[in-house]
Phi, psi and omega in degrees: 000154172247123178258108182263124191229140167271147180298167176287171184291147173239168176297329179295320175303308184296325183271357181062053178244138177296124192284149172261162183297332190261013181283129181273173172294145170284175176301320177295320179296322177298317178295319176301315181297322178294319178295317177300314182300320178295320179296316181289327177298324178292331179274335181092123178230127180268329186205150179233134169238147188210151163304150179269005174292146190304316182298323177286318179301314181297320178296314181296321180295327175296317177297317180300317180297315183290326186260352183053047183245148176288160183233147174226138181257130180242108178302334180296343179270008178297156174296159175304135179278124174261014170053236185293347180273351180297136182093355180262144173298145178304324182294342180260003179281145188285348184205177175286107183302333185260006177298147187297333183253001186283130177242108182293144179300129181062018180243194182264137168288165176300321182298314180295316179300310183296325177293319178298316180295322178300316178293321177299318181296322175301318178295317179299317179299319178296319178294324179296323178292322180289330186294143178282338181220217184283146179246126174262134181238115183253122184214223190227163185305309181293327177292314178302315180297315181297319180297311183293316185283319190256329184263327184254311183098144184259356185063233180263009180277143176286154176289126178299138178287327184234148175238094183300155176301135185061022175298148185241127172241132181246129180235147172295150187282341184256151177279137356284140185285131174269134177276105186272319181215137184241117164056051185262131179234032180303327184293346179236014187297331184262010177281139178227154352285159180294144176258185179291142176249017182247000000 
Protein backbone atom coordinates (compact mmCIF):
# COMPACT_ATOMS: atom_id res chain seq x y z
CA UNK A 1 0.00 0.00 0.00
CA UNK A 2 0.94 3.64 -0.45
CA UNK A 3 0.02 5.95 2.42
CA UNK A 4 -0.21 9.50 1.08
CA UNK A 5 -0.10 12.11 3.83
CA UNK A 6 -0.27 15.86 4.19
CA UNK A 7 2.11 17.38 6.76
CA UNK A 8 1.02 18.56 10.21
CA UNK A 9 -0.18 22.05 11.03
CA UNK A 10 2.16 25.06 11.19
CA UNK A 11 1.60 28.54 12.57
CA UNK A 12 1.36 29.71 8.93
CA UNK A 13 -1.56 27.35 8.31
CA UNK A 14 -3.39 28.64 11.35
CA UNK A 15 -2.63 32.30 10.55
CA UNK A 16 -3.50 31.94 6.83
CA UNK A 17 -0.05 32.94 5.62
CA UNK A 18 1.52 31.63 2.39
CA UNK A 19 4.11 29.22 3.74
CA UNK A 20 7.87 29.39 3.39
CA UNK A 21 9.99 26.22 3.08
CA UNK A 22 11.49 26.52 6.57
CA UNK A 23 8.35 26.88 8.69
CA UNK A 24 8.21 24.15 11.39
CA UNK A 25 5.24 22.33 12.82
CA UNK A 26 3.31 24.12 15.55
CA UNK A 27 2.74 22.38 18.89
CA UNK A 28 -0.61 21.24 17.52
CA UNK A 29 1.12 20.04 14.35
CA UNK A 30 3.58 17.96 16.38
CA UNK A 31 0.66 16.30 18.17
CA UNK A 32 -1.07 15.67 14.84
CA UNK A 33 2.11 14.07 13.51
CA UNK A 34 2.33 11.84 16.58
CA UNK A 35 -1.27 10.72 16.15
CA UNK A 36 -0.66 10.03 12.47
CA UNK A 37 2.50 8.10 13.30
CA UNK A 38 0.61 5.88 15.74
CA UNK A 39 -2.04 5.18 13.11
CA UNK A 40 0.56 4.27 10.50
CA UNK A 41 2.56 2.16 12.96
CA UNK A 42 -0.56 0.05 13.48
CA UNK A 43 -0.84 -0.41 9.70
CA UNK A 44 2.89 -1.03 9.23
CA UNK A 45 5.31 1.11 7.22
CA UNK A 46 8.43 -0.27 5.57
CA UNK A 47 9.78 2.97 4.09
CA UNK A 48 9.06 6.71 4.16
CA UNK A 49 9.61 9.31 1.44
CA UNK A 50 9.01 12.98 2.09
CA UNK A 51 9.20 16.48 0.78
CA UNK A 52 12.32 18.14 2.15
CA UNK A 53 10.44 21.19 3.45
CA UNK A 54 10.72 21.39 7.25
CA UNK A 55 7.02 20.86 8.02
CA UNK A 56 6.97 17.68 5.93
CA UNK A 57 10.32 16.49 7.29
CA UNK A 58 9.15 16.87 10.88
CA UNK A 59 5.95 14.95 10.10
CA UNK A 60 7.87 12.21 8.28
CA UNK A 61 10.44 11.89 11.07
CA UNK A 62 7.62 11.28 13.56
CA UNK A 63 6.36 8.46 11.34
CA UNK A 64 9.88 7.05 11.02
CA UNK A 65 10.36 6.95 14.78
CA UNK A 66 7.05 5.18 15.37
CA UNK A 67 7.50 2.73 12.49
CA UNK A 68 11.29 2.30 12.69
CA UNK A 69 11.43 2.88 8.96
CA UNK A 70 14.13 4.55 6.85
CA UNK A 71 13.42 7.89 5.20
CA UNK A 72 14.32 9.46 1.87
CA UNK A 73 13.71 13.10 0.94
CA UNK A 74 12.42 13.97 -2.52
CA UNK A 75 12.48 17.67 -3.46
CA UNK A 76 9.97 16.86 -6.21
CA UNK A 77 7.35 16.38 -3.46
CA UNK A 78 7.59 20.04 -2.37
CA UNK A 79 4.50 22.22 -2.27
CA UNK A 80 3.79 24.45 -5.24
CA UNK A 81 6.13 27.44 -5.12
CA UNK A 82 4.34 30.76 -4.73
CA UNK A 83 7.63 32.59 -5.16
CA UNK A 84 7.64 36.20 -4.00
CA UNK A 85 4.31 35.77 -2.22
CA UNK A 86 5.66 33.32 0.34
CA UNK A 87 5.46 34.75 3.83
CA UNK A 88 2.52 37.05 3.00
CA UNK A 89 -0.96 36.73 4.50
CA UNK A 90 -3.52 35.43 2.02
CA UNK A 91 -5.55 38.60 2.54
CA UNK A 92 -2.63 40.68 1.23
CA UNK A 93 -2.07 38.64 -1.91
CA UNK A 94 -2.97 40.42 -5.15
CA UNK A 95 -5.06 37.62 -6.65
CA UNK A 96 -6.60 34.21 -6.04
CA UNK A 97 -3.46 32.09 -5.62
CA UNK A 98 -5.39 28.98 -6.59
CA UNK A 99 -7.03 30.45 -9.69
CA UNK A 100 -6.50 28.31 -12.81
CA UNK A 101 -4.58 30.97 -14.73
CA UNK A 102 -2.69 32.61 -11.87
CA UNK A 103 1.12 32.53 -12.11
CA UNK A 104 2.78 33.80 -8.92
CA UNK A 105 5.80 36.10 -9.38
CA UNK A 106 9.00 34.01 -9.25
CA UNK A 107 6.85 30.94 -8.56
CA UNK A 108 5.47 27.93 -10.41
CA UNK A 109 2.61 28.01 -12.87
CA UNK A 110 0.05 25.25 -12.49
CA UNK A 111 1.47 23.57 -15.59
CA UNK A 112 5.02 23.48 -14.17
CA UNK A 113 3.76 22.31 -10.78
CA UNK A 114 1.64 19.50 -12.22
CA UNK A 115 4.49 18.24 -14.40
CA UNK A 116 6.81 18.16 -11.37
CA UNK A 117 4.22 16.23 -9.36
CA UNK A 118 3.74 13.78 -12.24
CA UNK A 119 7.48 13.04 -12.24
CA UNK A 120 7.49 12.76 -8.44
CA UNK A 121 4.66 10.24 -8.62
CA UNK A 122 6.61 8.10 -11.09
CA UNK A 123 9.46 7.99 -8.57
CA UNK A 124 7.02 7.10 -5.77
CA UNK A 125 5.57 4.27 -7.86
CA UNK A 126 9.05 2.87 -8.42
CA UNK A 127 9.80 3.04 -4.70
CA UNK A 128 6.50 1.33 -3.89
CA UNK A 129 7.47 -1.59 -6.13
CA UNK A 130 10.89 -1.83 -4.44
CA UNK A 131 9.47 -1.66 -0.90
CA UNK A 132 8.97 -4.91 0.96
CA UNK A 133 5.87 -3.49 2.65
CA UNK A 134 3.89 -0.28 2.85
CA UNK A 135 5.32 3.05 1.67
CA UNK A 136 4.42 6.32 3.41
CA UNK A 137 4.63 9.50 1.32
CA UNK A 138 4.61 12.79 3.26
CA UNK A 139 3.95 15.90 1.25
CA UNK A 140 1.62 18.91 0.99
CA UNK A 141 -2.04 19.64 0.34
CA UNK A 142 -1.78 20.68 -3.29
CA UNK A 143 0.58 17.80 -4.03
CA UNK A 144 -1.79 15.27 -2.45
CA UNK A 145 -4.68 16.68 -4.44
CA UNK A 146 -2.69 16.62 -7.71
CA UNK A 147 -1.60 13.01 -7.17
CA UNK A 148 -5.08 11.78 -6.39
CA UNK A 149 -6.86 13.82 -9.05
CA UNK A 150 -4.35 13.68 -11.92
CA UNK A 151 -2.09 10.67 -11.36
CA UNK A 152 -4.43 8.13 -9.78
CA UNK A 153 -7.98 9.24 -10.52
CA UNK A 154 -10.97 9.54 -8.26
CA UNK A 155 -13.43 7.37 -10.15
CA UNK A 156 -16.88 8.65 -9.27
CA UNK A 157 -15.72 10.37 -6.06
CA UNK A 158 -15.72 14.18 -5.91
CA UNK A 159 -12.44 16.02 -5.43
CA UNK A 160 -12.19 17.00 -1.74
CA UNK A 161 -12.36 20.78 -1.26
CA UNK A 162 -10.06 20.63 1.78
CA UNK A 163 -7.04 18.49 2.71
CA UNK A 164 -6.72 18.61 6.51
CA UNK A 165 -3.30 18.53 8.14
CA UNK A 166 -2.05 14.93 8.44
CA UNK A 167 -4.94 13.65 6.33
CA UNK A 168 -4.36 10.10 5.11
CA UNK A 169 -5.12 8.70 1.67
CA UNK A 170 -4.46 5.00 1.07
CA UNK A 171 -3.74 3.62 -2.39
CA UNK A 172 -2.93 0.11 -3.52
CA UNK A 173 0.76 -0.20 -4.30
CA UNK A 174 0.50 -1.63 -7.79
CA UNK A 175 -0.63 0.04 -11.01
CA UNK A 176 -3.48 0.71 -11.60
CA UNK A 177 -3.81 2.11 -8.09
CA UNK A 178 -7.03 1.46 -6.24
CA UNK A 179 -8.19 4.30 -4.00
CA UNK A 180 -8.80 2.54 -0.67
CA UNK A 181 -9.24 5.56 1.62
CA UNK A 182 -9.50 9.23 0.68
CA UNK A 183 -8.36 12.21 2.75
CA UNK A 184 -9.14 10.82 6.20
CA UNK A 185 -8.23 12.75 9.37
CA UNK A 186 -10.05 10.66 12.00
CA UNK A 187 -6.84 10.36 14.03
CA UNK A 188 -6.89 14.12 14.76
CA UNK A 189 -10.65 14.73 14.78
CA UNK A 190 -10.87 15.54 18.49
CA UNK A 191 -7.97 18.01 18.63
CA UNK A 192 -8.92 21.60 19.49
CA UNK A 193 -8.80 24.36 18.49
CA UNK A 194 -9.17 23.51 14.82
CA UNK A 195 -6.37 24.66 12.54
CA UNK A 196 -6.39 25.55 8.89
CA UNK A 197 -7.35 22.80 6.48
CA UNK A 198 -6.10 24.58 3.37
